[in-house]
N, C-alpha and C positions, 0 to 999 in steps of 0.2 A: 867257630860256632856254626851249626847247621842252619841254613836259611829256612825261614818258614814258607811252606808252599802257599799259604794264604796271602803272600805278597804278590801273587800272580793272578790275573783275572780268570785264567783257565781253571785254577784250583778253586777259586771262589764260586765259579759257575758249577763245577762238579759237586761241591758240597751243598750248594743250593738245590740242585736236582736230587741229591741223596744217593750218589753212585760211588762204588769203589773204583779204584784206579783202573782195574782190569775191565770193569763194565763200561767205563767211560771210553777207554781205548778201543774196545770192540765197537761201541756206538759210533765213534768218530772214524774208525778205520785206520788205526795206527798201532804200532807195537807199544806195549806197556812201558818199555824203557824210554821211548820217545816222549810219552806223556809225562813220565816222571821227570825227565830232563827239562821239559817245558815248564812244569810247575815249580821246579827248584831254580829256574833261571839259568841252567847250564846251557840251554839252547834258546835262541830267540824265536818267538812265534812269527813264522813267515806269513805272507799274504795268502799263499796257497793253503796252508794249514788252517789259517783263520777262516777261510771260506768253507773248508771241510767242517770245522766245528760249528759254524753258523748254520750250515745246511742240516747238520745232524741234530742240532738242539733248538733251532729257531731263535737264537740269541742275535742281537744286533751286531753286524760286522764291525761297525765303528767302535762299539764298546770294547770289543776284543782288541782292536788295533791301537786304541788310545792307551792301553796298558795301565789304566788306573783301577786298582782292585777296590778302592774305596768308593768309586762312583756307583750309583744305583744301577742294577742290572736292568736292561731294557730288551724287549723283543725286537723282531725285525720291523715291526710297525712303529717302534718308538714308545711303546707302552711298558709299564712296569712288568718285569718278567715273572711269569708263573711257571713252576715246574711242569705243569700240564703241557706247556708248549713243547717240552722235550718229547712227550709221547706223540703229540701231533706231528712233529717233525719226523720222528721215526716211522710213523704210519705213512707219511707222504713219500718217504724214501722207498717204501715197499710197493708203492703204486707204480704201474708201468707209466713211462713218460708220456705215452700216447693218450693216457686217460685225462690229461689236462687239455681241455678244449682250446682252440685257437683264440676264442673270445676271452677266456679267462687269462691266457697268457698276455694278450694285448692289453687287457684291463690292468694287469700288474705293471706292465711297461708304462702305460699312460699315467698310472699313479705316481711312480717314481720320477718320471719325466716332469710331471707337473710340479712336484716338490722341488726338483732341481731348478726349474725355471723361476719359481718364486724366490728362491734363495739367490739365484744369479741376478735377478732384477733388483733385489734389495741391496746387494753388494755393489752393483753398477751405480745405483743412485748414491750410495755412500761414497764411493770413489769419486763420483762427479762433484759432490759437495766439497770434498777435500782437495779438489784440483789434481787428482791423480788418475783420472779415468783412462788416459792413454796407456799408463803403465798397467792398469788392471786388464785392459783389452789385450795388450801384448802378452801378458802372463797366461791368461785364459786361452788365448789362441795357441800358445805353445802346448798347453795341455791337450787341447782338441786335436792338434796336428799329430801329436805323439800317439794319442789313444786311437785316432782314426787308422793309423798304420797298423797298430796292434789288432784292431778290430778286423781288418782285412785278413790278417794272418790267422785270426782266431776262428774263422769259419769252419776250418777242418780240424780244429784242435779244441776240445772242450776245456782242457786244463788252461790253455792260453786265454780262453774267453773268460774264465773265472779270475785269472790274474789281471786281465784287463779291467774287469769290473772293480776289483779291489783297489788297484792302482789309481783308477780314475776317481773313485770316490775319495780316496785319501788326498789326491792332488787338489780336487775341487774344495774339499774341506779346508786344506791348508790356505788356499787363496781366499776363502771366505773369512777365515780367522785373521788373515793379514789385512783385509779390507776393514774389518771391524776394529782392529788395533789402530790403523791409520786414522779412522774416524774419531776414535776416542782421543788420540793425541791432538788432533785438530781442535776438538771441542775444548780440551784442557788448555791449549795455547790461547784460545779465544777468551776463556773465562778467567785466565790469570792476568792481572794487570801488569804492564811492563814496569821494570825497576827504573827508578829515577837515575839519570846520568850524574856523574860527578860535577859537571858544569852546572846542572840544574840545582844540585844541593848547595853549591857555593853561593849562588844567588839567594 
């Protein structure tokens, strides 16, 4: 049985925008055959390709990488996706890179950095309450060490810089979900009364 292309976020996004496969492939910058393979699940969506799609359509990178076609589509700011975002993204790609002022670029960096700091602090507090803050610090430190090395190598390689960004966000999201799971299990253990022992029942 031929798999439905709508089982892949990329196909869901394309249909939401209202493009044919060739139009989407041209917009993203890949062969039509590659797009078809991605939509049918014959090929996995790599981090590099996900970054290309995100830049070309203004869709949220995390939405693409999570791989859930039933999740609501969101844009790069986390808002509900509007097909108009595709036209905005395509217009931005046509603009020379120098047209973005340094102040605008720094403002974007500050926005994302602030969001990550808030999430990090929340997870740190959760890990502390569950008595696993040392493990959380160790795991996050590993992520920072790895991505710091990649960042150094990415200065002369735009593609590597994009891979670094995607991998860092994925790793940080994974650590955040793990911290939230630990906190949930801790709360569940506290709210569940302990079972009576056999010795207690005999008395």
